[in-house]
A tleap script that builds the chain and sets N, CA, C and O, in Angstrom:
source leaprc.protein.ff14SB
mol = sequence {
  NMET SER TYR GLN ILE LYS GLN PRO SER GLY
  PHE PRO SER LEU PRO PRO GLY HIE ILE ASN
  ALA LEU GLU LEU ALA PRO GLU LEU HIE SER
  MET ALA ASP THR LEU LEU TYR LYS ILE HIE
  MET ALA ASP SER LEU GLU GLN LEU LYS TRP
  THR HIE GLY ARG ALA ASP GLY PHE ALA LEU
  GLY LEU ASN VAL ALA GLU ARG LEU THR LEU
  TRP GLN ALA ASP TYR LEU MET ALA CYS TYR
  ALA ALA ALA ARG LYS LYS CYS GLU VAL ARG
  LEU LYS ALA ILE ALA ASP ALA CYS GLN CYS
  LYS ALA ALA VAL PHE SER GLU THR ALA ALA
  LEU ASN ALA ALA CILE
}
set mol.1.N position { -42.634 30.816 75.735 }
set mol.1.CA position { -41.784 31.151 74.615 }
set mol.1.C position { -42.435 32.283 73.830 }
set mol.1.O position { -43.634 32.246 73.555 }
set mol.2.N position { -41.672 33.250 73.485 }
set mol.2.CA position { -42.177 34.416 72.768 }
set mol.2.C position { -41.974 34.230 71.267 }
set mol.2.O position { -40.925 33.755 70.830 }
set mol.3.N position { -42.969 34.601 70.490 }
set mol.3.CA position { -42.880 34.522 69.039 }
set mol.3.C position { -42.886 35.932 68.498 }
set mol.3.O position { -43.938 36.557 68.361 }
set mol.4.N position { -41.718 36.421 68.196 }
set mol.4.CA position { -41.559 37.774 67.684 }
set mol.4.C position { -41.488 37.730 66.165 }
set mol.4.O position { -41.211 36.689 65.568 }
set mol.5.N position { -41.740 38.858 65.566 }
set mol.5.CA position { -41.619 38.949 64.114 }
set mol.5.C position { -40.543 39.960 63.780 }
set mol.5.O position { -40.479 41.038 64.372 }
set mol.6.N position { -39.706 39.606 62.834 }
set mol.6.CA position { -38.727 40.550 62.323 }
set mol.6.C position { -39.494 41.451 61.370 }
set mol.6.O position { -40.088 40.972 60.405 }
set mol.7.N position { -39.485 42.707 61.623 }
set mol.7.CA position { -40.287 43.634 60.833 }
set mol.7.C position { -39.792 43.673 59.383 }
set mol.7.O position { -38.681 44.140 59.130 }
set mol.8.N position { -40.593 43.194 58.430 }
set mol.8.CA position { -40.166 43.263 57.036 }
set mol.8.C position { -40.381 44.664 56.497 }
set mol.8.O position { -41.258 45.390 56.964 }
set mol.9.N position { -39.592 45.036 55.530 }
set mol.9.CA position { -39.803 46.340 54.908 }
set mol.9.C position { -40.879 46.193 53.855 }
set mol.9.O position { -40.738 45.387 52.935 }
set mol.10.N position { -41.941 46.947 53.971 }
set mol.10.CA position { -43.016 46.937 52.977 }
set mol.10.C position { -43.867 45.695 52.980 }
set mol.10.O position { -43.815 44.919 52.026 }
set mol.11.N position { -44.649 45.477 54.018 }
set mol.11.CA position { -45.510 44.295 54.117 }
set mol.11.C position { -46.382 44.105 52.879 }
set mol.11.O position { -46.464 42.979 52.387 }
set mol.12.N position { -47.053 45.161 52.335 }
set mol.12.CA position { -47.904 44.937 51.169 }
set mol.12.C position { -47.142 44.429 49.942 }
set mol.12.O position { -47.714 43.717 49.116 }
set mol.13.N position { -45.861 44.785 49.812 }
set mol.13.CA position { -45.097 44.339 48.644 }
set mol.13.C position { -44.233 43.131 48.986 }
set mol.13.O position { -43.148 42.954 48.433 }
set mol.14.N position { -44.717 42.319 49.885 }
set mol.14.CA position { -43.984 41.167 50.379 }
set mol.14.C position { -43.731 40.149 49.272 }
set mol.14.O position { -44.678 39.673 48.647 }
set mol.15.N position { -42.467 39.808 49.022 }
set mol.15.CA position { -42.192 38.746 48.051 }
set mol.15.C position { -42.653 37.408 48.614 }
set mol.15.O position { -42.632 37.222 49.831 }
set mol.16.N position { -43.072 36.463 47.757 }
set mol.16.CA position { -43.543 35.183 48.258 }
set mol.16.C position { -42.439 34.416 48.974 }
set mol.16.O position { -41.275 34.459 48.574 }
set mol.17.N position { -42.815 33.726 50.021 }
set mol.17.CA position { -41.894 32.828 50.682 }
set mol.17.C position { -41.076 33.411 51.806 }
set mol.17.O position { -40.055 32.833 52.179 }
set mol.18.N position { -41.484 34.528 52.356 }
set mol.18.CA position { -40.712 35.129 53.439 }
set mol.18.C position { -41.210 34.670 54.803 }
set mol.18.O position { -41.364 35.476 55.720 }
set mol.19.N position { -41.457 33.385 54.930 }
set mol.19.CA position { -41.891 32.827 56.203 }
set mol.19.C position { -40.766 32.936 57.230 }
set mol.19.O position { -41.015 32.946 58.436 }
set mol.20.N position { -39.538 33.016 56.747 }
set mol.20.CA position { -38.409 33.112 57.668 }
set mol.20.C position { -38.434 34.404 58.479 }
set mol.20.O position { -37.741 34.509 59.490 }
set mol.21.N position { -39.214 35.377 58.055 }
set mol.21.CA position { -39.325 36.617 58.821 }
set mol.21.C position { -40.088 36.385 60.126 }
set mol.21.O position { -39.973 37.174 61.064 }
set mol.22.N position { -40.860 35.310 60.183 }
set mol.22.CA position { -41.556 34.949 61.418 }
set mol.22.C position { -40.654 34.053 62.251 }
set mol.22.O position { -40.120 33.061 61.755 }
set mol.23.N position { -40.491 34.400 63.487 }
set mol.23.CA position { -39.710 33.543 64.377 }
set mol.23.C position { -40.675 32.563 65.035 }
set mol.23.O position { -41.261 32.842 66.082 }
set mol.24.N position { -40.822 31.410 64.392 }
set mol.24.CA position { -41.740 30.384 64.873 }
set mol.24.C position { -40.972 29.283 65.587 }
set mol.24.O position { -39.771 29.106 65.384 }
set mol.25.N position { -41.692 28.548 66.428 }
set mol.25.CA position { -41.119 27.342 67.021 }
set mol.25.C position { -40.754 26.395 65.877 }
set mol.25.O position { -41.413 26.413 64.838 }
set mol.26.N position { -39.725 25.575 66.045 }
set mol.26.CA position { -39.273 24.716 64.941 }
set mol.26.C position { -40.369 23.864 64.302 }
set mol.26.O position { -40.417 23.735 63.079 }
set mol.27.N position { -41.255 23.276 65.127 }
set mol.27.CA position { -42.305 22.428 64.541 }
set mol.27.C position { -43.321 23.251 63.751 }
set mol.27.O position { -43.859 22.776 62.751 }
set mol.28.N position { -43.586 24.473 64.191 }
set mol.28.CA position { -44.504 25.345 63.450 }
set mol.28.C position { -43.848 25.853 62.177 }
set mol.28.O position { -44.495 25.956 61.134 }
set mol.29.N position { -42.573 26.168 62.264 }
set mol.29.CA position { -41.845 26.640 61.086 }
set mol.29.C position { -41.787 25.542 60.035 }
set mol.29.O position { -41.935 25.808 58.842 }
set mol.30.N position { -41.572 24.318 60.477 }
set mol.30.CA position { -41.519 23.185 59.562 }
set mol.30.C position { -42.856 23.003 58.841 }
set mol.30.O position { -42.885 22.787 57.629 }
set mol.31.N position { -43.964 23.091 59.587 }
set mol.31.CA position { -45.286 22.934 58.973 }
set mol.31.C position { -45.580 24.102 58.031 }
set mol.31.O position { -46.119 23.897 56.944 }
set mol.32.N position { -45.233 25.319 58.436 }
set mol.32.CA position { -45.460 26.490 57.581 }
set mol.32.C position { -44.686 26.349 56.272 }
set mol.32.O position { -45.218 26.644 55.202 }
set mol.33.N position { -43.432 25.898 56.353 }
set mol.33.CA position { -42.622 25.682 55.151 }
set mol.33.C position { -43.188 24.563 54.285 }
set mol.33.O position { -43.205 24.670 53.059 }
set mol.34.N position { -43.649 23.496 54.919 }
set mol.34.CA position { -44.212 22.367 54.185 }
set mol.34.C position { -45.445 22.796 53.406 }
set mol.34.O position { -45.609 22.428 52.243 }
set mol.35.N position { -46.309 23.571 54.043 }
set mol.35.CA position { -47.518 24.039 53.352 }
set mol.35.C position { -47.164 24.975 52.202 }
set mol.35.O position { -47.779 24.910 51.138 }
set mol.36.N position { -46.179 25.844 52.408 }
set mol.36.CA position { -45.739 26.735 51.331 }
set mol.36.C position { -45.187 25.918 50.164 }
set mol.36.O position { -45.472 26.214 49.004 }
set mol.37.N position { -44.405 24.902 50.473 }
set mol.37.CA position { -43.851 24.028 49.435 }
set mol.37.C position { -44.971 23.326 48.672 }
set mol.37.O position { -44.926 23.235 47.445 }
set mol.38.N position { -45.978 22.827 49.398 }
set mol.38.CA position { -47.086 22.128 48.738 }
set mol.38.C position { -47.886 23.063 47.838 }
set mol.38.O position { -48.393 22.645 46.796 }
set mol.39.N position { -48.000 24.332 48.241 }
set mol.39.CA position { -48.679 25.304 47.379 }
set mol.39.C position { -47.864 25.500 46.100 }
set mol.39.O position { -48.418 25.486 45.001 }
set mol.40.N position { -46.566 25.678 46.241 }
set mol.40.CA position { -45.701 25.866 45.071 }
set mol.40.C position { -45.720 24.663 44.137 }
set mol.40.O position { -45.638 24.825 42.919 }
set mol.41.N position { -45.827 23.465 44.690 }
set mol.41.CA position { -45.716 22.246 43.892 }
set mol.41.C position { -47.061 21.667 43.442 }
set mol.41.O position { -47.087 20.584 42.857 }
set mol.42.N position { -48.147 22.340 43.693 }
set mol.42.CA position { -49.462 21.833 43.281 }
set mol.42.C position { -49.463 21.596 41.774 }
set mol.42.O position { -48.931 22.396 41.005 }
set mol.43.N position { -50.072 20.480 41.369 }
set mol.43.CA position { -50.099 20.193 39.939 }
set mol.43.C position { -51.492 20.264 39.333 }
set mol.43.O position { -51.712 19.799 38.214 }
set mol.44.N position { -52.424 20.840 40.063 }
set mol.44.CA position { -53.750 21.127 39.510 }
set mol.44.C position { -54.351 22.289 40.304 }
set mol.44.O position { -53.952 22.558 41.437 }
set mol.45.N position { -55.310 22.963 39.688 }
set mol.45.CA position { -55.953 24.076 40.385 }
set mol.45.C position { -56.733 23.596 41.603 }
set mol.45.O position { -56.795 24.292 42.616 }
set mol.46.N position { -57.327 22.410 41.508 }
set mol.46.CA position { -58.064 21.863 42.653 }
set mol.46.C position { -57.134 21.589 43.818 }
set mol.46.O position { -57.448 21.925 44.960 }
set mol.47.N position { -55.990 20.982 43.536 }
set mol.47.CA position { -55.023 20.706 44.590 }
set mol.47.C position { -54.494 22.019 45.175 }
set mol.47.O position { -54.280 22.123 46.383 }
set mol.48.N position { -54.290 23.002 44.328 }
set mol.48.CA position { -53.809 24.301 44.783 }
set mol.48.C position { -54.812 24.956 45.722 }
set mol.48.O position { -54.434 25.468 46.776 }
set mol.49.N position { -56.085 24.945 45.347 }
set mol.49.CA position { -57.115 25.549 46.193 }
set mol.49.C position { -57.223 24.826 47.527 }
set mol.49.O position { -57.347 25.467 48.571 }
set mol.50.N position { -57.179 23.506 47.504 }
set mol.50.CA position { -57.286 22.724 48.736 }
set mol.50.C position { -56.106 23.010 49.657 }
set mol.50.O position { -56.287 23.227 50.855 }
set mol.51.N position { -54.906 23.010 49.100 }
set mol.51.CA position { -53.706 23.229 49.899 }
set mol.51.C position { -53.664 24.650 50.449 }
set mol.51.O position { -53.261 24.868 51.591 }
set mol.52.N position { -54.080 25.614 49.633 }
set mol.52.CA position { -54.098 27.002 50.106 }
set mol.52.C position { -55.103 27.166 51.240 }
set mol.52.O position { -54.831 27.872 52.212 }
set mol.53.N position { -56.246 26.529 51.127 }
set mol.53.CA position { -57.230 26.571 52.210 }
set mol.53.C position { -56.703 25.947 53.482 }
set mol.53.O position { -56.933 26.458 54.578 }
set mol.54.N position { -55.999 24.847 53.335 }
set mol.54.CA position { -55.397 24.184 54.497 }
set mol.54.C position { -54.341 25.090 55.142 }
set mol.54.O position { -54.251 25.177 56.367 }
set mol.55.N position { -53.553 25.755 54.312 }
set mol.55.CA position { -52.511 26.645 54.826 }
set mol.55.C position { -53.120 27.833 55.569 }
set mol.55.O position { -52.647 28.205 56.643 }
set mol.56.N position { -54.169 28.427 54.997 }
set mol.56.CA position { -54.847 29.530 55.687 }
set mol.56.C position { -55.449 29.056 57.005 }
set mol.56.O position { -55.383 29.766 58.009 }
set mol.57.N position { -56.032 27.869 57.007 }
set mol.57.CA position { -56.584 27.308 58.239 }
set mol.57.C position { -55.514 27.094 59.293 }
set mol.57.O position { -55.753 27.302 60.483 }
set mol.58.N position { -54.337 26.681 58.855 }
set mol.58.CA position { -53.206 26.506 59.769 }
set mol.58.C position { -52.844 27.840 60.415 }
set mol.58.O position { -52.665 27.915 61.631 }
set mol.59.N position { -52.734 28.892 59.604 }
set mol.59.CA position { -52.368 30.212 60.126 }
set mol.59.C position { -53.437 30.741 61.083 }
set mol.59.O position { -53.115 31.255 62.154 }
set mol.60.N position { -54.703 30.616 60.699 }
set mol.60.CA position { -55.786 31.094 61.561 }
set mol.60.C position { -55.877 30.270 62.840 }
set mol.60.O position { -56.161 30.807 63.910 }
set mol.61.N position { -55.637 28.966 62.730 }
set mol.61.CA position { -55.650 28.108 63.903 }
set mol.61.C position { -54.561 28.486 64.895 }
set mol.61.O position { -54.775 28.444 66.107 }
set mol.62.N position { -53.407 28.853 64.386 }
set mol.62.CA position { -52.326 29.307 65.271 }
set mol.62.C position { -52.715 30.597 65.982 }
set mol.62.O position { -52.346 30.811 67.137 }
set mol.63.N position { -53.458 31.451 65.291 }
set mol.63.CA position { -53.917 32.687 65.917 }
set mol.63.C position { -54.952 32.386 66.996 }
set mol.63.O position { -54.895 32.959 68.084 }
set mol.64.N position { -55.887 31.503 66.710 }
set mol.64.CA position { -56.917 31.142 67.690 }
set mol.64.C position { -56.279 30.495 68.917 }
set mol.64.O position { -56.708 30.731 70.046 }
set mol.65.N position { -55.248 29.675 68.685 }
set mol.65.CA position { -54.552 29.018 69.790 }
set mol.65.C position { -53.566 29.959 70.488 }
set mol.65.O position { -52.855 29.563 71.412 }
set mol.66.N position { -53.540 31.198 70.032 }
set mol.66.CA position { -52.655 32.238 70.584 }
set mol.66.C position { -51.178 31.880 70.462 }
set mol.66.O position { -50.369 32.241 71.317 }
set mol.67.N position { -50.836 31.166 69.393 }
set mol.67.CA position { -49.433 30.888 69.090 }
set mol.67.C position { -48.877 31.954 68.154 }
set mol.67.O position { -47.663 32.131 68.060 }
set mol.68.N position { -49.770 32.667 67.461 }
set mol.68.CA position { -49.403 33.787 66.594 }
set mol.68.C position { -50.330 34.949 66.879 }
set mol.68.O position { -51.489 34.749 67.243 }
set mol.69.N position { -49.829 36.162 66.716 }
set mol.69.CA position { -50.708 37.325 66.786 }
set mol.69.C position { -51.492 37.391 65.487 }
set mol.69.O position { -51.153 36.709 64.520 }
set mol.70.N position { -52.526 38.199 65.458 }
set mol.70.CA position { -53.315 38.349 64.238 }
set mol.70.C position { -52.446 38.886 63.105 }
set mol.70.O position { -52.590 38.473 61.954 }
set mol.71.N position { -51.547 39.805 63.435 }
set mol.71.CA position { -50.668 40.375 62.412 }
set mol.71.C position { -49.761 39.297 61.834 }
set mol.71.O position { -49.550 39.246 60.622 }
set mol.72.N position { -49.225 38.436 62.694 }
set mol.72.CA position { -48.366 37.358 62.221 }
set mol.72.C position { -49.142 36.369 61.351 }
set mol.72.O position { -48.634 35.897 60.334 }
set mol.73.N position { -50.375 36.058 61.758 }
set mol.73.CA position { -51.211 35.158 60.962 }
set mol.73.C position { -51.518 35.779 59.603 }
set mol.73.O position { -51.486 35.090 58.583 }
set mol.74.N position { -51.816 37.081 59.584 }
set mol.74.CA position { -52.055 37.778 58.313 }
set mol.74.C position { -50.811 37.735 57.428 }
set mol.74.O position { -50.909 37.537 56.217 }
set mol.75.N position { -49.657 37.919 58.033 }
set mol.75.CA position { -48.388 37.877 57.311 }
set mol.75.C position { -48.185 36.499 56.680 }
set mol.75.O position { -47.817 36.387 55.511 }
set mol.76.N position { -48.429 35.458 57.468 }
set mol.76.CA position { -48.279 34.090 56.978 }
set mol.76.C position { -49.270 33.819 55.852 }
set mol.76.O position { -48.918 33.190 54.854 }
set mol.77.N position { -50.498 34.287 56.004 }
set mol.77.CA position { -51.510 34.097 54.958 }
set mol.77.C position { -51.140 34.883 53.701 }
set mol.77.O position { -51.444 34.443 52.592 }
set mol.78.N position { -50.491 36.037 53.856 }
set mol.78.CA position { -50.033 36.799 52.690 }
set mol.78.C position { -48.953 36.036 51.935 }
set mol.78.O position { -48.910 36.072 50.705 }
set mol.79.N position { -48.084 35.349 52.662 }
set mol.79.CA position { -47.067 34.501 52.017 }
set mol.79.C position { -47.741 33.392 51.217 }
set mol.79.O position { -47.351 33.106 50.085 }
set mol.80.N position { -48.752 32.772 51.814 }
set mol.80.CA position { -49.464 31.689 51.131 }
set mol.80.C position { -50.227 32.215 49.911 }
set mol.80.O position { -50.260 31.557 48.871 }
set mol.81.N position { -50.837 33.389 50.035 }
set mol.81.CA position { -51.581 33.966 48.906 }
set mol.81.C position { -50.643 34.311 47.751 }
set mol.81.O position { -50.983 34.093 46.589 }
set mol.82.N position { -49.469 34.847 48.066 }
set mol.82.CA position { -48.500 35.177 47.018 }
set mol.82.C position { -48.029 33.910 46.304 }
set mol.82.O position { -47.877 33.901 45.082 }
set mol.83.N position { -47.801 32.856 47.058 }
set mol.83.CA position { -47.388 31.584 46.454 }
set mol.83.C position { -48.502 31.022 45.585 }
set mol.83.O position { -48.243 30.464 44.519 }
set mol.84.N position { -49.751 31.170 46.042 }
set mol.84.CA position { -50.883 30.661 45.261 }
set mol.84.C position { -50.991 31.403 43.928 }
set mol.84.O position { -51.191 30.781 42.885 }
set mol.85.N position { -50.860 32.725 43.961 }
set mol.85.CA position { -50.947 33.497 42.718 }
set mol.85.C position { -49.869 33.072 41.738 }
set mol.85.O position { -50.126 32.925 40.543 }
set mol.86.N position { -48.662 32.875 42.251 }
set mol.86.CA position { -47.547 32.456 41.392 }
set mol.86.C position { -47.826 31.082 40.788 }
set mol.86.O position { -47.568 30.860 39.605 }
set mol.87.N position { -48.344 30.171 41.583 }
set mol.87.CA position { -48.645 28.830 41.099 }
set mol.87.C position { -49.814 28.847 40.112 }
set mol.87.O position { -49.799 28.106 39.129 }
set mol.88.N position { -50.814 29.675 40.361 }
set mol.88.CA position { -51.946 29.780 39.431 }
set mol.88.C position { -51.465 30.217 38.052 }
set mol.88.O position { -51.907 29.679 37.037 }
set mol.89.N position { -50.566 31.186 38.018 }
set mol.89.CA position { -50.024 31.651 36.737 }
set mol.89.C position { -49.315 30.503 36.021 }
set mol.89.O position { -49.479 30.318 34.815 }
set mol.90.N position { -48.526 29.733 36.774 }
set mol.90.CA position { -47.800 28.602 36.189 }
set mol.90.C position { -48.769 27.548 35.666 }
set mol.90.O position { -48.599 27.048 34.554 }
set mol.91.N position { -49.781 27.206 36.455 }
set mol.91.CA position { -50.738 26.178 36.036 }
set mol.91.C position { -51.570 26.629 34.841 }
set mol.91.O position { -51.874 25.825 33.960 }
set mol.92.N position { -51.936 27.898 34.805 }
set mol.92.CA position { -52.708 28.404 33.659 }
set mol.92.C position { -51.863 28.424 32.398 }
set mol.92.O position { -52.373 28.167 31.307 }
set mol.93.N position { -50.570 28.728 32.532 }
set mol.93.CA position { -49.679 28.695 31.373 }
set mol.93.C position { -49.550 27.274 30.839 }
set mol.93.O position { -49.537 27.065 29.626 }
set mol.94.N position { -49.455 26.305 31.732 }
set mol.94.CA position { -49.376 24.899 31.320 }
set mol.94.C position { -50.671 24.486 30.627 }
set mol.94.O position { -50.639 23.814 29.596 }
set mol.95.N position { -51.806 24.885 31.188 }
set mol.95.CA position { -53.101 24.538 30.593 }
set mol.95.C position { -53.246 25.166 29.208 }
set mol.95.O position { -53.741 24.522 28.282 }
set mol.96.N position { -52.820 26.411 29.065 }
set mol.96.CA position { -52.894 27.079 27.758 }
set mol.96.C position { -52.002 26.376 26.735 }
set mol.96.O position { -52.394 26.202 25.581 }
set mol.97.N position { -50.811 25.975 27.156 }
set mol.97.CA position { -49.900 25.267 26.249 }
set mol.97.C position { -50.494 23.929 25.829 }
set mol.97.O position { -50.373 23.532 24.670 }
set mol.98.N position { -51.132 23.236 26.757 }
set mol.98.CA position { -51.761 21.950 26.432 }
set mol.98.C position { -52.915 22.134 25.456 }
set mol.98.O position { -53.096 21.331 24.540 }
set mol.99.N position { -53.699 23.197 25.656 }
set mol.99.CA position { -54.816 23.470 24.735 }
set mol.99.C position { -54.293 23.801 23.344 }
set mol.99.O position { -54.878 23.395 22.340 }
set mol.100.N position { -53.194 24.536 23.291 }
set mol.100.CA position { -52.604 24.889 22.001 }
set mol.100.C position { -52.119 23.626 21.289 }
set mol.100.O position { -52.355 23.458 20.093 }
set mol.101.N position { -51.441 22.740 22.022 }
set mol.101.CA position { -50.970 21.481 21.439 }
set mol.101.C position { -52.141 20.627 20.993 }
set mol.101.O position { -52.075 19.990 19.942 }
set mol.102.N position { -53.211 20.603 21.776 }
set mol.102.CA position { -54.389 19.808 21.424 }
set mol.102.C position { -55.032 20.347 20.151 }
set mol.102.O position { -55.491 19.576 19.308 }
set mol.103.N position { -55.064 21.666 20.012 }
set mol.103.CA position { -55.648 22.266 18.815 }
set mol.103.C position { -54.817 21.926 17.587 }
set mol.103.O position { -55.372 21.613 16.533 }
set mol.104.N position { -53.498 21.985 17.708 }
set mol.104.CA position { -52.622 21.640 16.588 }
set mol.104.C position { -52.787 20.168 16.242 }
set mol.104.O position { -52.869 19.816 15.065 }
set mol.105.N position { -52.836 19.308 17.246 }
set mol.105.CA position { -53.005 17.870 17.017 }
set mol.105.C position { -54.340 17.604 16.330 }
set mol.105.O position { -54.409 16.813 15.389 }
set mol.106.N position { -55.394 18.258 16.795 }
set mol.106.CA position { -56.720 18.077 16.213 }
set mol.106.C position { -56.741 18.527 14.758 }
set mol.106.O position { -57.335 17.872 13.902 }
set mol.107.N position { -56.089 19.646 14.491 }
set mol.107.CA position { -56.036 20.179 13.130 }
set mol.107.C position { -55.261 19.222 12.221 }
set mol.107.O position { -55.666 18.967 11.087 }
set mol.108.N position { -54.149 18.700 12.730 }
set mol.108.CA position { -53.336 17.759 11.963 }
set mol.108.C position { -54.113 16.474 11.704 }
set mol.108.O position { -54.064 15.923 10.605 }
set mol.109.N position { -54.818 16.006 12.703 }
set mol.109.CA position { -55.612 14.786 12.539 }
set mol.109.C position { -56.710 14.994 11.507 }
set mol.109.O position { -56.992 14.100 10.709 }
set mol.110.N position { -57.321 16.152 11.517 }
set mol.110.CA position { -58.376 16.444 10.539 }
set mol.110.C position { -57.800 16.493 9.121 }
set mol.110.O position { -58.430 16.000 8.186 }
set mol.111.N position { -56.622 17.077 8.952 }
set mol.111.CA position { -55.977 17.122 7.640 }
set mol.111.C position { -55.606 15.727 7.164 }
set mol.111.O position { -55.794 15.391 5.995 }
set mol.112.N position { -55.075 14.910 8.081 }
set mol.112.CA position { -54.696 13.546 7.708 }
set mol.112.C position { -55.926 12.707 7.355 }
set mol.112.O position { -55.861 11.859 6.465 }
set mol.113.N position { -57.038 12.936 8.040 }
set mol.113.CA position { -58.267 12.200 7.743 }
set mol.113.C position { -58.819 12.591 6.378 }
set mol.113.O position { -59.428 11.774 5.688 }
set mol.114.N position { -58.601 13.847 5.994 }
set mol.114.CA position { -59.111 14.324 4.725 }
set mol.114.C position { -58.298 13.760 3.550 }
set mol.114.O position { -58.787 13.711 2.422 }
set mol.115.N position { -57.084 13.344 3.814 }
set mol.115.CA position { -56.212 12.860 2.731 }
set mol.115.C position { -56.569 11.495 2.321 }
set mol.115.O position { -55.939 10.936 1.424 }
savepdb mol mol.pdb
quit
C-alpha cells in the first residue's frame, strides 16, 4: 500500500490539524487524530509535554518502520508542534487568570482580616 501526501501549500505556514493532508492507513490516521486531540485537550503543561512527546515518537516510529517518509513524519510532527503551541497559550492564559483570581482573593482576605 502506498502512502502518498497531498502537497499542502506553504508547509512552513501550516495551520494546526492538517493531518488529513497525509493519506494514512485508517488505523494510523485514527491514532494520529487521537494524539492530536489529546494534545489539544491537555489540561496541564505536564500532560501536554508527555502527550506531545508520545505523538512525536509515534511519527518517528512510523518513519523507522518505513510506513512514512521522513518528510511525512516531519509534516506530522509539525502538526503536533502547532497544536502544542496553541494549547500552551491556552494553558498559560488559564494559569494567569487563576493567579489573578488568587491575588484578588488574597487581598480581599487580608482586608477582611484587618477589619
